[in-house]
N, C-alpha and C positions, 0 to 999 in steps of 0.2 A: 250069299248079301250082300247088296252090294254097299258102294263106301256112300252115297246118298243116300239112299234107305235108312243105312244104321241113322246118319245124324237126323234124317226126319224124326226116326224110332225113340231119338229121345226129346223132342217135343209132346210126344203124345199124351202126356197127362199134365200139357203147361195150361193156365189157366190165363187168359187174356186178361188181366188187370194188370197193371201195376203191384211192385211187390210193398214196396212199402206202402201203401194206401188199404195192404189188402188185412189190415189186421183188429182183433177184436175188440182192441182199446182204446177204438178210433173214434175221437168227443163226439158229443153231438154236435149239429148246429147249432147258432144262436139261432133267437125267430126272424121272420122280414120284417122289414119298414112296412108298416101302419100306419099311415097321419102323415103329419108333416116335423119333422125335427129342422132348429137351426141350431151351429155351433160357428165356434171359431178356424177351423179348419176341417175337411170335410177330405178323407182318401176315398180316393175311387181301385179297389181292388185287393185283393187277397193273400197274392199272393207273398212273395218275400220283402217284391219292393216297398209292395204297401205293408204290408206291415212293419217294419222295419222304420217305414215314413212315422205311422203312429207310433211308434214306444217311446224313438229319437225325441217328434214332438213333445208328447207329454214329460224323457227325464230332461230336455232342457228347460223348457217351461211347464209344470204340474197343477196349475191353474189354469191351463189350456184346456177351451172344450175340443173333445177328437169323437167325430163320430170314422165310421171305417163301414163301410158297401160290398160287401163283395157276390156278383154273382150266380156263385155257385155253394160251395164250400173253400173255407181256406185254408189255401195247401194244396187243392185239386186236382191243378194243370202242372202246368212244368215244375213248379215249386213241389207236386211232390210224387214226379216221375223223372226227373234225372239221376246222374250216375254218384250225387253227394259228394264229387269234388269240388273243396271250397278253398278256388284258389286264392292266396294276395293277389295276384297280377290283375290290371284293373282295364289292362290293354288288348284281353284275350291273345298273352300269351307275353312273353320280348320281343320276340324278331317281330309283330306285329306291332308293338310300340316303340322299339325304335325305326319301321322304317317308317313312320306316319308320322312320329313327333320327339326327331334323335334329342331339342336343345332341353325339351323337360325329365326325358327319359329317367332321369334319376333320381327326379323329385317325384314323376308318378309310382315305381318303386317306393321309394320311399313311405308317402302316403297309404300306399298298397299292402305292404305291409304295421302301417301302424294297424289299418282300418282290422286286418286278419286280428294282432294282438283281441282289439276293440272288440270282435266278436265273440274271441274264447273267454275275452273280460266278461261279456254279455250272457251269456249261458250262468258263467259264476255264478251270476250276480241274480240275476232270477231263475236259477235252479231250472235251468232248461237241460233237461236230458236226455239227449240226441246221439250219442255215439259216437261223439267228437275226439278223435283222435289223431294226433299233428307228424303224423306219419312223412309227410313228405312227399311226392311221386317220381319213376321212374320217365324218362320217354327214351321208344326201345327202336332200338336199328333191326332192321330184319329182309334189309341188302343191305352186298356192301358197298353200294352207292350213299348207303345212310345212312351207316359205320363213317364214312370220309366227311359226309357234311354233317354228325355230329360233334367230332374232335374239332372241324373247322369252325363248325357254331361256339363249341369252345373257349377254342383261343380265338374268338371275334368279342368274346363275352371278357374274357381275360383282360382284355388291352383297355375296353369300355370299364372298364372296371364294375360292370358287373354278374362276376360271376363265384361272388362270394357264398357260402353255400349251396355251389354247381360242382360237382367233381363226374370226373366224364370214369366209362367203364367201359373195360373191352371184352370181350364173348365169355369171357371164362369169368370175369369177375361183375358180369349183370347175373349169368345164371347163375351167382352162385348167392343170388339174393333174392331171384324167383327161375326155376329152369323150365326153359321153352328149347326144345331145337331148332325153335327162327329164330334167339336170339342171338345178334350178332355185334351189338352194342348196346350202350345207354350215357345215358344223363342222366343225374339224380339229384331234382333240387331236393334238399334234405329238409331245408324253413318253410317255400314258399306256398305249400301244398298242405289243407285236414280232408281226411272226409268224414263223412259225418251219415245219417240217415235223414234223408232229408224232409219226410212227412213228421217227423216229429219235431225237425227243429220248426216246420212252420206252425205244427199244432204248439210247439210251447214258446212260437213268439203269441199266436192269439188268445195263449192263456195269462202274461205277462203282461198283454197291451190292453186287459181285462182282468185284471188286479190293480194297473193303473189308472182307471175307469174311462177307456178309451170306451166308448158304445161302439161295436161291433152286431153288422146286421147282415147273416149270411141270407142268399136266396132273394136277390135285392139287386138284380144287373141295374143300374145308371144308363137310363133311356137318352135322357137331354142333357146339355148341359149349355145357358144361356148366360148375361148377364142378371142379372134383380140386384137394384138399387147401387149401394156403394157393393158388395160381393158378386155371390156366382147364388144362382140355383139350380137342383138338377132333380131329374125327376126320374121317380123310379116306376114300375109296377102297381105299388098297391098308395102310394105317400110321394114327400116330394122333403129337401133336403137345402136348408138357406145359410146357404157360410160365406163366412167374410175370406175365404181362403181355400181355395182345392187344387191338392197332391192327386196325382193322374198317375197309380201303378200296375194299368190295363195292358202292358207291353204287347203279348202277339196279337192280342185281342183290337176291331181296329178303334182307333182311338177320337175320344169325341171332341177335342179337338182337327178337324179335317185334315187339315193343311200338316198335318203330320203323319198320315195316312203314308203316305206314298216313299217314305226313309223303313218303310221295316216290309218285309215278305215272311210269311210261315213257311220254315219248314221243317220239316216230321221227320224225328227220330227215335227210332225201334232199342229194344235190349232186352234182354234175356237173364234170370237168375237161376242160378242149379238149385239143385234139393243142399244142403250142408255133407261139408263133404266127412269124412271120417277122416281118424286121424294118420291111418296106411294113406290116403290118396291128399291127405294135407301134406306128407314128410314130402309125398314123392313130388311135390313143387317147388318146395324150398318155404317164401316166403315169410319167412321167418320175421320180419319188418314189417308186413302188412304193408305193404308200399303202395297207391296208386299207380297206374300203370297207361300208358297210352303210348302205339306205337308210331311211327316216323311218315308216313306216306301221306297221299295229301285224302285218302279217303280211309282214314283214320276208325281203328279203331278203340274203347276206355275199356279198361277194369280193374277190378279193386274188390274183394273179400268185404263180407257185412261182415257186424257185431256174432253174427252163430257161422264164420268160415261162408259162408255161401260165395258162390262166385258170380259177382254181374259184369256180363259183359257187350255193351251195347255199341253204338257206331257207325261206320260204314258207309251204309244206303244212306242223304240225305236227299228229301223226295219235297220236290215244290209243287203245289197239285194248284193247275190250269187256273187262272183267274183268284188267284192267293185266298181261298178259302179258307176258313178254320170249320171242320168238322169231325162231328164226331168219329165217324166211320172208316177215315185215312190213322183213327187210334191204331189201328188195327192188320197190319200184313203177313200172310206166308210168308208168303214168298221173299221176305226177310229176313224172319226168324227161321226158315230153312236155310238162310246164305248163312248168316250167323252161325248156327248151329256146326254147319261145314268149316266154319273159319275157325272156330273155337274146339273145335278137337284137331284141326290144325298145328293151332298154337300147341296145346296140351296133351299130349297124343294118349298119355299117363295117365288121363285118366278118362279113358272111355269106357263107357255105361253108366257113365253119372246125365241123368237125368235133367232136363229142364220146368222148377214146377210153375215160371210165372215169363209172361210175355207178352208184351205190351208197346204205344208210343206215345208218342207225345208232341204236341209243336212248339217251336222255336222261336222268337223275333230275332231273327237275322235282316244284320242293315249293313251296305255294303260298306263299311269298314270294320265288320268286325267285334267292335265295344260299341260302349253307348253314348247314347249323344242325349245330348239335355238342351228345355229350353221353358219358356215362358209365354204364357199367351192372356188373353180380356187383360192389359196393362200391368200384367204383375199378380192378377189375383189367379190364376193358374200356374203351376210348373208341373213338366212334363216331365218322365228319363223311360225312355226304351231301347232297345238295341242292342241285347248281352249277345246275343250269338249262342249261345249253349253256356257259357259262361259264367255267369249270374249266381251266384248259392254266392261269392264272398261278394263282387260286386253290386250289389243291389244294395246293399248298407251303405255302401259311399255312397250312391245315386240317390239313397232317401237325404243324406245330409248336404250334398248337393242343389236338390229342392226346397230342403227347407231351409238355406243361404239367400235361393234365387225371392222364396214367397217372403224371407223378411226384410229382403234386397240392401244386404247383408257383401260386401265383397271382402271374400275371404283365400286364405289359398287354395281354395278347390275351386272358385269360380273364374281368378285369376287363370287359371288351366289354359292352352290354346283347345283339348284335347272335352272343355264342358263347354267353352264357346263357341264355337266351329260345329259343322254337323257334315252328315255324312251326304258322298253324291244320292239321289233320287232314282227311284227302282223304276224303268220305264213304265207305262204302256202296254196292256195286253193287247196283241200275242211277243210283242217284241221281248217281255220279261221272263216269259216262259222259256222262249228263243234262246237269250242267251244265257237266260241259266242251263236251260235246257246241252249246249255247247259249251261250256264252262265244267261240268263236269263230264263229260263228253271225256272235255279234251285233260282234267284232272285224272281221272282214269288210264288214259293213254302215259302220260307222263309215269302215274306206276308203271306201266308198264315197259317203261323206254328210260331206265335210268333215273327218273324223275326230269327231264328235258321237256323244259313248258315250246308248247306250240306256238303257232304266231299267234294266235287269239288268247294263252295267256299272258304274254308278256306284253299286249297289248294292254289283256284288264288293266295285270302287273301297274304299267305308269299312269291309263287314269286311275287308279287308285281304287277299283273295283274290284269283288272277287264275294268268292262264295263257299261256305265252308257251316260244319256242322258240327 
């Protein structure tokens, strides 16, 4: 049997559904909206962005009348399909933040750390059990040039006063934590990342919203948004909602504010989940600290242990569908599953024979600066946040606070940030978007194969502040 068929054999019994959502204890959806509703605040979207907005709105003002509508079920999209890396970073990592907002990076890091602490506190306050573990994360180098770059980057962070809690690991040190023959070095961020169960977080947030009096309607897509007197009106298939203010947490799906749509494109990301490791298999890998991991390539993998000692292995392929459409058929991609399986056993050859039980994909709302952007519409009666680019598990709570600040017309430390006041560059129309993204992906793969050297196209994109990332 050749190596390729051995890898694909590991996928023979994999179910093509997200592991996190494939649970017998999955909560029943709330009934769809029928008839007319009125409220103080309407939240559109039942992922993390919308759920945090509704929850914090009620915590700030328990008397506020809040309605949340969700087109399918809470947490069914990106919020139930991601890797469960809950990062303190609000800027898709320190490197991106330092490049784009060097003058306020210390403030952004402080606010991000406070946001992660606030998430942990909210989980305790509302008794949300989502297997939250403050394990930290290790960025690993798998090539000699990546090891050099990680060491140089750590020194740069030290000089900038941003290296607290971040430790450089040589090959022996990183392999003492998690053992792979491919690991050459690592940066261990001890405090800035927690791991959790994504679906349990979404379901727990929904339960907390309901307990505080939020009226939640599922299987209720918002179809139109228009002014209505001093407020706004949203039409749904079987009814409507009139609200004083509206917060849009629709992220990857087309915004009800049409001018926001060019700022994001959907990028499909894929993941595998193994069967639970035996005690012997787990011992062969080490991983006693249960840290999350990601490699340092442009086309990178992210991987972590679940509560029952499965390994989630995702990333690498980032697929943009021509036209930027979000369709269920893109959630399943066998050629990527096979590629990921091969990469998994290259990283962990000692786990040969392990089977994958789940293989799935989902769309990420990607923007050209990789981190979220914010704004208002309809004379400040509508607020939106989008563009988290795959790092929204933690940052969406911060985005919820920004949206509520904007709707209240308040000047806060959050709303005064350049990151909040500025917008990314929009993506061009087709065929230019598809051509540009395809060329960028090809160039990133080429850089990975040539010691990280970026060609003229990537250097130009860097200067323009444009990018493409999974």
